C-alpha positions, 0 to 999 in steps of 0.5 A: 436505444441501449443505455450505457452501463454505469460502472460502480467503483474504481476504474481498471486503470486505478486498480492496475496502478494500485496493484503496481504500487502494492508490488513496489512497496512489497519489493522495497520491504522484502529487500530490507532497503528501509533502514529501520530496526522495527521494520527489519525485525518484522515480515510485513505483508502489503495486502492491498493498495487503494488509489484515489481516482486522480492517482495522487493518493495511495492507502496501503493496507499492511499486516505484520506476520502473525499480527504482532506489534501492529501499532509499532510497525504502522508507526515505523512505516509512517516514519519512513513514508518519505523514503518509501514514496521515493522508492515507489516513484522510482519504480512506477512511471506516473506523472505524480508520485502518489502520497502514501498512507498506511493503515492496518488491514483489519479484513483478516480479523473480520473474516475470522469472526 
């Protein structure tokens, strides 16, 4: 008798939706649709989006170009979360619009050590 293989980590669907949210956020930020002076002055990379298993929460890891003014950029993103959530919900067809949370991506810093 063959035992079923247990998979560790997120499902394929969770990963796929996370990638769609990442693309939608990147598009909104690249087009400059957010009317915020701080965000207009910085080029921001959305490096990863991790979705909760129920797809209701999304944690976006972001990094401003050259890592400058990281705290200021994160604060500006958090201030404009409602607008960004609305734009992501408009471009991605899900039953519920995911709640966005922004964190600084530390993986580049850890990789350089």
